C-alpha positions as CSV (number, residue, x, y, z in Angstrom):
1,M,33.9,123.0,-49.3
2,I,32.9,125.4,-51.7
3,L,36.8,126.9,-51.3
4,V,38.1,123.5,-52.1
5,V,36.0,123.0,-54.8
6,S,36.8,126.4,-56.2
7,R,40.3,125.7,-55.7
8,I,40.4,122.6,-57.7
9,A,38.7,124.6,-60.5
10,L,40.9,127.1,-60.7
11,L,43.7,124.2,-60.9
12,A,41.9,123.2,-63.9
13,V,41.3,126.6,-65.7
14,S,44.9,127.3,-65.5
15,C,45.8,124.9,-67.9
16,I,44.8,127.8,-70.6
17,V,46.9,130.5,-69.1
18,P,50.1,130.7,-70.4
19,S,52.8,128.8,-68.5
20,E,55.2,132.0,-67.6
21,V,52.2,133.8,-65.8
22,R,50.2,130.7,-64.5
23,T,51.4,130.1,-61.2
24,G,50.9,134.1,-60.4
25,W,47.6,134.0,-62.0
26,R,46.4,130.7,-60.0
27,R,47.4,132.5,-56.7
28,V,46.0,135.9,-57.5
29,W,42.8,133.9,-58.5
30,T,42.9,131.9,-55.4
31,A,43.4,134.5,-52.9
32,E,40.8,137.0,-54.6
33,I,37.9,134.1,-54.0
34,R,39.3,133.3,-51.0
35,H,38.9,136.6,-49.5
36,Y,35.6,137.5,-51.3
37,A,34.2,134.4,-49.3
38,T,35.1,135.6,-46.1
39,L,34.0,138.7,-46.4
40,L,30.6,137.5,-47.6
41,R,30.3,134.7,-44.6
42,A,31.4,137.6,-42.4
43,R,28.3,139.5,-43.4
44,G,25.9,136.6,-42.5
45,L,24.9,135.7,-45.6
46,R,23.1,132.6,-46.8
47,K,25.2,129.8,-48.3
48,R,23.5,129.8,-51.3
49,Y,24.1,133.3,-51.6
50,V,27.6,132.8,-51.0
51,R,27.9,130.0,-53.6
52,A,26.2,131.8,-56.6
53,R,28.5,135.2,-55.9
54,I,31.6,132.7,-55.9
55,W,30.4,130.9,-58.9
56,H,30.5,134.2,-60.4
57,H,33.9,135.0,-59.5
58,F,34.7,132.0,-61.0
59,I,33.2,132.5,-64.4
60,G,35.5,136.0,-63.9
61,A,38.8,134.0,-63.5
62,V,37.5,131.7,-66.9
63,R,37.1,134.6,-68.6
64,D,40.5,136.2,-67.7
65,A,42.6,132.9,-68.2
66,W,40.9,132.5,-71.7
67,H,41.8,136.3,-72.5
68,L,45.2,135.7,-71.5
69,R,45.5,132.8,-73.7
70,S,44.1,134.4,-76.6
71,D,46.6,137.5,-76.0
72,T,49.3,135.3,-77.2
73,P,50.9,135.8,-80.6
74,A,49.7,132.8,-81.9
75,F,46.1,133.6,-81.1
76,R,46.5,137.3,-82.6
77,Q,47.6,135.8,-85.7
78,L,44.8,133.5,-86.0
79,R,42.6,136.4,-85.5
80,L,43.9,138.2,-88.1
81,A,43.7,135.4,-90.8
82,M,40.1,134.8,-89.7
83,R,39.2,138.6,-90.9
84,K,40.4,137.8,-94.2
85,P,37.9,136.5,-97.2
86,G,40.4,133.5,-98.0
87,F,39.6,132.0,-94.5
88,C,36.2,132.0,-94.5
89,L,36.1,130.3,-98.2
90,G,38.9,127.8,-96.7
91,M,36.6,127.1,-94.0
92,I,33.6,126.2,-96.4
93,A,36.2,124.3,-98.8
94,L,37.2,122.3,-95.7
95,G,33.7,121.6,-95.0
96,L,32.7,120.4,-98.4
97,V,35.9,118.1,-98.1
98,A,34.8,116.5,-95.0
99,I,31.4,116.1,-96.6
100,A,32.6,114.3,-99.3
101,A,35.3,112.1,-97.0
102,A,32.4,111.3,-94.3
103,S,29.8,109.9,-97.3
104,R,32.8,107.7,-99.2
105,G,33.1,109.9,-102.1
106,L,29.5,110.8,-102.1
107,A,28.2,107.5,-102.3
108,R,24.6,108.1,-102.3
109,T,24.8,111.5,-104.8
110,R,26.4,109.4,-107.1
111,A,23.9,106.5,-107.0
112,M,21.1,108.8,-107.7
113,L,23.0,110.5,-110.6
114,A,24.0,107.6,-112.1
115,P,22.4,103.9,-110.8
116,P,24.9,101.5,-110.8
117,Y,22.8,99.2,-113.0
118,P,22.9,98.7,-116.6
119,D,20.0,100.0,-118.8
120,A,18.5,101.3,-115.0
121,G,15.6,102.9,-117.0
122,R,13.5,99.6,-117.1
123,L,13.7,98.6,-113.6
124,V,10.3,99.5,-111.5
125,L,9.1,99.0,-108.1
126,I,6.5,97.1,-107.6
127,S,3.9,97.3,-104.7
128,E,0.1,97.6,-103.4
129,G,-1.7,100.4,-102.2
130,G,-2.8,104.0,-103.2
131,D,-1.0,106.8,-105.2
132,V,1.0,107.6,-102.1
133,P,4.4,105.8,-101.8
134,N,4.0,106.1,-97.9
135,G,0.7,104.1,-98.0
136,R,2.1,101.1,-100.0
137,H,3.4,97.8,-98.9
138,P,4.9,94.8,-99.9
139,I,3.2,91.7,-102.3
140,Q,2.8,88.4,-100.9
141,V,5.2,85.8,-102.0
142,S,2.3,84.0,-103.9
143,L,1.1,86.3,-105.8
144,L,5.0,87.4,-106.9
145,D,5.3,83.4,-108.3
146,F,1.8,84.0,-110.1
147,W,3.4,87.1,-111.8
148,K,6.4,85.4,-112.9
149,M,4.5,82.7,-114.3
150,H,2.1,84.7,-116.2
151,S,3.7,88.0,-117.0
152,T,4.8,89.1,-120.1
153,A,5.5,92.6,-120.1
154,F,8.6,91.8,-117.5
155,A,11.8,90.3,-118.5
156,G,12.1,89.6,-114.7
157,L,10.7,89.8,-111.5
158,A,12.5,89.5,-107.6
159,G,11.4,89.8,-104.5
160,Y,13.9,91.3,-101.6
161,Q,13.8,92.5,-97.9
162,W,16.5,93.9,-95.5
163,N,16.6,95.2,-91.9
164,L,18.6,98.1,-90.4
165,R,21.7,96.7,-89.9
166,G,22.4,95.9,-93.5
167,T,21.4,92.6,-94.2
168,A,19.3,92.0,-97.3
169,W,17.4,88.5,-98.2
170,V,16.5,88.3,-102.1
171,T,15.1,85.9,-104.6
172,P,17.5,83.8,-106.6
173,E,17.1,85.8,-109.5
174,F,17.0,89.3,-108.1
175,F,20.9,90.0,-109.1
176,D,19.8,88.4,-112.8
177,V,17.2,91.5,-112.8
178,L,19.1,94.4,-111.4
179,G,22.4,93.3,-113.7
180,A,24.5,93.9,-111.2
181,R,25.7,93.3,-107.5
182,P,25.6,96.4,-106.0
183,G,26.6,98.1,-102.8
184,R,23.6,99.7,-102.6
185,F,20.1,99.4,-103.7
186,L,17.6,102.1,-103.0
187,L,20.2,104.3,-101.6
188,R,20.5,101.8,-98.8
189,R,23.9,100.3,-98.0
190,I,24.1,96.6,-98.1
191,D,26.9,94.7,-96.8
192,D,25.5,91.3,-96.7
193,W,23.3,89.4,-99.4
194,R,21.1,86.4,-97.9
195,P,18.6,84.0,-100.0
196,V,15.0,84.5,-98.5
197,T,13.8,82.2,-96.3
198,G,10.1,82.2,-95.1
199,Q,7.0,83.6,-96.4
200,Q,7.2,86.9,-95.3
201,D,5.7,90.0,-97.6
202,L,8.8,91.3,-100.0
203,G,9.3,94.1,-101.9
204,V,9.5,93.7,-105.5
205,V,11.7,94.9,-108.3
206,G,11.1,94.2,-112.2
207,R,12.8,94.7,-115.3
208,L,10.2,95.6,-118.4
209,Q,11.1,94.2,-121.4
210,P,12.1,96.5,-124.0
211,G,9.4,99.0,-125.6
212,V,6.7,98.3,-122.6
213,T,6.2,101.4,-120.5
214,A,5.6,101.4,-116.9
215,A,1.7,101.9,-117.5
216,A,1.1,99.1,-119.5
217,A,3.1,96.9,-116.7
218,Q,1.0,98.2,-114.3
219,S,-2.4,97.4,-116.2
220,E,-0.8,94.0,-116.8
221,L,0.0,93.2,-113.3
222,R,-3.6,94.4,-112.1
223,Y,-5.3,92.2,-114.8
224,L,-3.1,89.5,-113.2
225,A,-3.9,89.9,-109.8
226,A,-7.6,90.3,-110.2
227,R,-6.9,86.7,-111.9
228,Y,-4.8,85.3,-108.9
229,W,-7.6,86.7,-106.4
230,H,-10.4,85.3,-108.1
231,Y,-9.0,81.9,-108.2
232,R,-8.1,82.2,-104.6
233,R,-11.8,83.0,-104.6
234,S,-11.3,86.7,-102.7
235,S,-10.8,90.2,-103.5
236,A,-8.0,92.4,-103.7
237,S,-8.2,95.3,-101.3
238,E,-5.8,97.5,-102.8
239,Q,-4.6,98.4,-106.5
240,V,-0.6,97.3,-107.8
241,Q,1.2,100.2,-108.6
242,V,4.5,100.3,-110.4
243,M,7.1,102.8,-110.3
244,P,10.2,103.7,-112.2
245,L,13.2,102.8,-109.9
246,V,15.4,105.7,-111.3
247,A,12.8,108.0,-110.9
248,R,12.0,107.2,-107.2
249,T,15.4,107.3,-105.9
250,R,16.0,110.8,-107.9
251,Q,13.1,112.9,-106.4
252,P,14.9,113.9,-103.3
253,L,17.7,115.0,-105.5
254,Y,15.4,117.3,-107.6
255,A,13.2,118.4,-104.4
256,Y,16.4,119.4,-102.4
257,A,18.5,120.5,-105.5
258,I,15.3,123.1,-106.4
259,L,15.3,124.8,-102.6
260,C,19.2,125.2,-103.1
261,A,19.0,126.2,-106.3
262,L,16.6,129.2,-105.1
263,T,18.7,129.8,-102.4
264,S,21.9,130.5,-105.0
265,G,19.8,131.9,-107.4
266,L,18.3,134.7,-104.6
267,L,22.2,135.5,-103.6
268,L,23.2,135.7,-106.8
269,M,20.5,138.3,-107.7
270,G,21.1,140.3,-104.8
271,A,24.7,140.5,-106.1
272,G,23.3,141.7,-109.7
273,I,21.5,144.2,-108.0
274,G,24.9,145.5,-106.0
275,M,26.8,145.3,-108.7
276,R,24.4,147.4,-110.5
277,A,24.5,150.0,-107.4
278,D,28.1,150.1,-107.5
279,R,28.0,151.0,-111.5
280,L,25.8,153.8,-110.5
281,R,27.8,155.1,-107.3
282,V,31.2,154.6,-108.2
283,G,31.4,154.1,-111.7
284,R,32.7,150.6,-112.0
285,I,31.9,147.0,-110.5
286,R,34.1,145.8,-107.3
287,R,35.2,142.4,-109.0
288,R,36.8,140.9,-106.1
289,Y,33.9,142.0,-103.7
290,W,31.3,140.5,-105.5
291,A,33.1,137.5,-106.8
292,Y,33.7,136.8,-102.9
293,F,30.0,137.1,-102.3
294,C,28.8,134.8,-105.7
295,A,31.3,132.1,-104.4
296,K,29.6,131.9,-100.8
297,S,26.5,132.3,-102.5
298,V,26.8,128.5,-104.8
299,A,29.0,126.8,-102.3
300,L,27.1,127.3,-99.1
301,P,23.8,125.9,-100.5
302,L,25.8,123.0,-102.2
303,A,27.4,122.3,-99.2
304,L,23.3,122.1,-97.7
305,A,22.2,119.9,-100.3
306,L,25.2,117.1,-100.3
307,V,24.4,117.1,-96.1
308,I,20.7,116.5,-96.9
309,W,21.6,114.0,-99.8
310,E,24.2,111.8,-98.2
311,F,23.1,111.9,-94.4
312,S,19.7,112.8,-94.0
313,R,16.8,110.2,-94.1
314,A,15.4,112.0,-96.9
315,T,17.3,109.6,-99.1
316,S,16.3,106.7,-97.1
317,F,13.5,104.8,-98.9
318,T,11.3,101.8,-97.1
319,L,10.6,98.2,-99.1
320,T,7.9,99.8,-101.0
321,G,9.9,103.4,-102.2
322,G,8.1,105.4,-99.8
323,T,10.2,107.8,-97.2
324,T,10.7,105.8,-93.8
325,F,9.9,109.1,-91.6
326,V,6.5,110.5,-91.2
327,A,7.9,114.0,-90.3
328,E,8.9,114.5,-93.9
329,P,7.0,118.0,-94.0
330,F,8.7,119.4,-91.1
331,F,11.6,118.1,-92.2
332,I,11.3,120.5,-95.5
333,W,10.3,123.2,-93.1
334,L,13.7,122.9,-91.4
335,V,15.8,122.7,-95.0
336,I,13.9,126.2,-96.0
337,L,15.1,127.4,-92.8
338,A,18.4,126.4,-93.2
339,C,18.5,128.0,-96.2
340,G,17.1,131.5,-95.0
341,G,19.8,131.2,-92.6
342,I,22.0,131.0,-95.5
343,V,21.3,133.9,-97.0
344,W,20.8,136.0,-93.9
345,W,24.5,135.3,-93.2
346,C,25.8,135.6,-96.4
347,L,24.5,139.3,-96.4
348,A,25.8,140.3,-93.2
349,D,29.3,139.0,-93.7
350,Q,29.1,140.5,-97.0
351,Q,28.0,143.9,-95.2
352,A,30.8,143.7,-92.6
353,R,33.5,143.5,-95.1
354,C,35.6,146.4,-96.5
355,R,34.7,146.7,-100.3
356,A,38.5,147.3,-101.1
357,C,40.2,144.2,-99.4
358,L,37.6,142.3,-98.2
359,E,38.6,141.7,-94.7
360,T,36.0,142.2,-91.7
361,L,35.6,145.6,-90.6
362,Q,36.7,146.0,-87.3
363,Y,36.2,148.6,-83.9
364,P,32.3,149.5,-84.2
365,V,31.7,152.7,-82.7
366,R,27.9,153.5,-81.7
367,I,26.3,156.6,-82.9
368,G,22.8,158.4,-81.8
369,S,20.5,156.8,-79.7
370,L,18.2,154.2,-80.2
371,G,15.4,156.3,-78.5
372,A,15.7,159.0,-81.2
373,V,15.9,157.0,-84.8
374,L,13.0,159.3,-86.0
375,F,14.5,162.8,-84.8
376,D,18.3,161.9,-85.6
377,H,20.3,159.2,-86.9
378,A,21.7,156.2,-84.9
379,G,23.6,153.3,-85.9
380,M,27.0,152.0,-85.7
381,E,30.2,153.0,-87.6
382,L,32.9,150.0,-88.5
383,V,36.5,150.9,-89.6
384,C,38.6,149.1,-92.5
385,C,41.9,148.0,-90.4
386,E,43.9,149.0,-93.6
387,G,42.6,152.3,-94.0
388,H,40.0,151.8,-96.9
389,G,37.0,152.8,-96.0
390,V,34.5,153.4,-93.3
391,L,31.0,151.2,-92.9
392,Y,27.8,153.4,-91.5
393,V,25.2,150.9,-90.4
394,P,22.1,152.5,-89.4
395,A,20.0,150.9,-86.7
396,V,16.6,150.8,-88.8
397,S,16.7,150.1,-92.2
398,S,14.9,148.2,-94.7
399,D,17.6,148.4,-97.4
400,Y,20.6,146.0,-97.9
401,V,22.3,148.4,-99.8
402,Q,21.9,151.8,-98.8
403,R,23.2,154.8,-100.2
404,G,26.1,156.3,-98.1
405,G,26.4,153.5,-95.8
406,W,30.3,153.0,-97.5
407,T,32.9,155.8,-97.1
408,A,35.7,155.2,-98.9
409,L,39.1,156.6,-97.5
410,D,41.4,155.1,-100.2
411,I,41.7,157.0,-103.6
412,A,41.7,153.9,-105.4
413,D,38.1,153.5,-103.9
414,I,36.7,157.2,-105.1
415,P,34.7,157.5,-107.9
416,S,36.8,158.7,-110.8
417,D,34.6,161.8,-111.1
418,L,35.2,162.9,-107.9
419,A,39.0,161.8,-107.4
420,D,39.5,164.1,-110.7
421,I,38.5,167.2,-108.4
422,P,41.4,169.6,-107.5
423,S,41.4,170.4,-104.1
424,K,40.9,174.0,-103.0
425,R,44.0,175.7,-101.1
């Protein structure tokens, strides 16, 4: 049975083998696995061990098939292209374009930067609860109606409710308060607007009168709420909270922009240190080398920020403006780890590139022994395929820019004071 399964698997794997050698490859590996299985069974080994060894042989067949496919001219050209800096920058640019296309033109980011409401600075969110937005809850319909009748700080008040399927229920004056009929509200996409039915609690949005501050409006609503509960012979359990709509929707923008900006700033500071080291050692700055590094340092944190703003739940709010997931601190730690990964990859990729042509260095050669690093140097040497130089990477190092790590073999990359020295015959 195992031979039948392995033969079917080989037939499937042979599809990636070039057509001119496919039949011979399949015949050779089928015979090889059959012979190996017969040899193991003749030794009286257990079936489980025989299956494991045949599976190991099949993995070798898959590797051999991939090696034959990757040895074709098209794959060789692809590997050559992947070594060039333009390929890396092109993939980053393609990722940014894909993010913009998948997010419908960065809809959430544009909504945070430029809210689609006239005079959006006068819009506020109203709820009940503590100072933390996640601990707040919606407003009763009867209390909202009382505010509409007696409030003088607001030009209008409206209630709303929504579900996860993109349907929202709003009071009749909702669009008058906003001043528009948006496709998104609180960064949530709304496909179907319907009138409110029933007496469920509502999120409340209000438009302040010109010249009225959010603090003054909050004091008035708290006073009116106290009067309302006094008339009903009850006591309010929690205080009314008024929060500017624009400020709340932009909080994720500012928070994660700061993290990504710090990442870019750290990398750009490293570029400045590297350029200073270049000036001291070579006498000039490798402008192309460091321009490539700066481009990565800006583009990758930008891509991370756009992914967070457009696709994560960091920009998804509840009715009262709170976050929709309780693991926000854990998510922030994940973002910090992602920023650390960007820093590590940018430095590692930059170190493994030629200082002249920026192609990825090839042909790694290990030098020394890891067990003797205290008595002799140990590390790896990488060579530029264009003959520009050799990079020595020590096995143990605490400094990214290590003196003598790059050895120039091209006269154009040798310091001017050394290039002018005549050779002795």
